[in-house]
Each structure stands twice: as C-alpha cells, then as structure tokens.
C-alpha positions as CSV (number, residue, x, y, z in Angstrom):
1,M,0.0,-0.1,-0.3
2,R,1.5,3.5,-0.9
3,Q,2.1,5.8,2.2
4,A,2.2,9.7,3.1
5,R,2.7,11.3,5.7
6,L,1.4,15.0,7.2
7,V,3.4,17.0,8.9
8,R,1.5,19.9,11.0
9,N,3.8,22.9,11.7
10,T,1.8,25.7,12.9
11,S,-1.4,25.4,14.9
12,T,-3.6,29.3,15.5
13,P,-7.4,29.8,15.7
14,L,-7.1,30.1,12.0
15,G,-6.2,26.9,11.3
16,T,-3.6,24.1,11.4
17,F,-1.5,24.4,8.5
18,G,1.7,21.7,7.3
19,R,3.1,19.5,4.4
20,I,2.0,16.5,2.6
21,T,4.6,14.1,1.2
22,T,4.0,10.7,-0.5
23,D,6.3,8.0,-1.0
24,N,6.5,9.1,-4.5
25,M,7.7,12.6,-3.4
26,F,4.3,14.5,-4.4
27,Q,4.4,17.5,-2.1
28,A,1.6,20.0,-1.0
29,Y,0.4,22.4,1.8
30,T,-2.5,21.1,4.3
31,L,-5.1,22.8,6.0
32,E,-7.1,21.7,8.6
33,L,-9.2,23.1,11.6
34,P,-7.0,23.6,15.0
35,W,-7.1,21.0,17.6
36,R,-9.8,20.9,19.7
37,F,-9.7,17.6,21.2
38,N,-11.1,16.0,18.4
39,R,-14.6,17.4,18.7
40,P,-16.5,16.7,15.1
41,N,-16.6,19.6,13.0
42,V,-14.7,21.5,14.9
43,S,-11.3,19.9,15.3
44,C,-9.1,18.3,13.1
45,I,-8.6,14.7,13.7
46,P,-6.1,12.9,16.2
47,A,-2.4,12.4,14.8
48,D,-2.3,8.9,13.9
49,T,-2.0,6.6,11.1
50,Y,-5.1,6.2,8.6
51,I,-6.3,4.5,5.5
52,F,-7.7,7.0,2.7
53,K,-9.8,5.4,0.0
54,M,-11.8,6.8,-3.0
55,F,-14.8,8.2,-2.4
56,D,-17.9,9.9,-4.5
57,S,-18.3,12.9,-2.2
58,P,-22.2,14.5,-3.1
59,K,-20.3,17.7,-2.1
60,H,-16.6,17.2,-3.6
61,G,-16.7,14.5,-6.1
62,M,-14.0,12.3,-6.1
63,V,-12.2,12.4,-3.2
64,Y,-9.7,10.4,-0.7
65,E,-12.2,9.5,2.8
66,A,-10.6,8.3,5.5
67,E,-11.4,5.0,7.2
68,A,-11.5,4.4,11.1
69,V,-11.2,7.7,12.5
70,P,-12.1,7.4,16.1
71,G,-15.3,8.9,16.8
72,R,-15.4,10.7,13.5
73,T,-17.4,10.1,10.2
74,S,-16.8,11.6,6.4
75,I,-13.4,13.2,6.9
76,Q,-12.0,13.9,3.3
77,I,-8.9,15.4,1.6
78,H,-10.8,18.5,-0.4
79,P,-10.1,21.6,-1.8
80,A,-10.5,24.7,0.4
81,N,-8.9,28.0,0.7
82,W,-9.9,28.3,4.4
83,A,-10.1,26.3,7.8
84,K,-13.2,27.7,8.4
85,Q,-14.4,25.9,4.6
86,L,-13.7,22.4,6.9
87,L,-15.5,19.8,9.2
88,G,-12.7,17.9,10.1
89,C,-11.5,17.5,6.7
90,I,-7.9,18.3,5.3
91,A,-7.5,20.9,2.0
92,L,-4.6,20.7,0.1
93,G,-2.9,23.6,-1.6
94,R,0.1,24.6,-3.7
95,A,0.9,27.7,-1.6
96,V,0.3,29.0,1.5
97,G,-0.9,33.2,1.9
98,L,-3.5,35.2,2.2
99,V,-6.8,34.9,0.4
100,E,-9.1,37.6,0.5
101,G,-7.2,39.1,3.5
102,V,-7.4,35.8,5.4
103,E,-4.6,33.5,5.8
104,G,-5.4,30.3,4.0
105,I,-4.1,28.3,0.9
106,M,-4.2,28.5,-2.9
107,G,-4.4,26.4,-6.0
108,S,-6.3,24.3,-3.5
109,R,-8.0,21.8,-6.7
110,D,-4.7,21.6,-8.3
111,A,-2.9,20.4,-5.2
112,V,-5.9,17.7,-4.5
113,Q,-5.6,16.4,-8.2
114,G,-2.0,16.5,-8.0
115,L,-2.6,13.8,-5.1
116,V,-4.8,12.1,-6.5
117,D,-2.8,11.7,-10.0
118,D,0.3,10.9,-7.7
119,L,-1.6,8.2,-5.9
120,E,-3.4,6.7,-9.3
121,G,-6.7,6.8,-7.3
122,E,-5.7,3.6,-5.1
123,P,-5.4,3.8,-1.3
124,F,-3.0,5.0,0.6
125,E,-2.0,5.1,4.4
126,L,-1.4,9.0,5.6
127,T,0.5,8.8,8.9
128,I,0.0,12.6,10.7
129,A,2.3,14.0,13.1
130,W,3.2,17.4,15.2
131,D,6.3,19.0,14.1
132,L,8.3,18.9,17.7
133,Y,8.4,22.5,17.4
134,V,4.7,23.5,17.7
135,E,4.1,24.7,21.0
136,S,0.5,26.0,20.6
137,R,-2.3,23.8,19.8
138,D,-5.3,25.4,21.1
C-alpha cells in the first residue's frame, strides 16, 4: 500500500498548517481546523495513521476519505481555501498565503488532483504527526 506523511507545523485559531509528502515525493501544503480535542466539525483529527480510499462525495466529487477515525466520520481530503470551510477534513494547496485578506491556501483544486494523480486513485496509508516545534495547539 502506498504511504504518505502529513506533518503539522503551525496551529493558530485560523487553522493548522502543514505539509503532505507521498512515497513518490508528491508534496503539497495542508490546512486543517485547529486542534480542539477531536470534537466533530470543529477540530482536526488526532495524529495517527489512517487508511484513505477514494470516495464519491456528493459535495466534492471523487476525493479521498479516511476509514476508522475514532469518533469521526466523513473525514475527506478536498479543496478549500480556509479552515472555516472544513468540518474536520484536510485541504491541500500549492501555496500558503492571504486569500481575500485571510491566511489560507491557494491552488487547492490543483493540489488535490495532484495527489489523486500521484496515487493513481489507489488507497494509501497517511501518517499524521505534529512537528516537534509546534508549541500551541489551541
């Protein structure tokens, strides 16, 4: 099974930013909600290893969705510009910066398609970790 790693490196009330890298060296920026103790719809998911498989989302089309996230359902990797557009999901982007004056990610649709292309739509194992230097997760 293919492998990927997401390292969270900045967490503020506006979101948790990081980077994802696959075993084929595809890379993108990531954006999630801040850590709020895994509460549904307001928190990123716990750092751990998850299996993601392709899923036909009524809202986002063909995306990757996580299996077996404790206490959570419908955790997907889909396009978004700001954490406020997420309900616990993971957004990918080609760059981090100000989007309409608010910190977010850009090139999200392209980055999500890049991940799907890199993984050829096959299931993969994603390990999520916090960078050792992230002090605030509130």
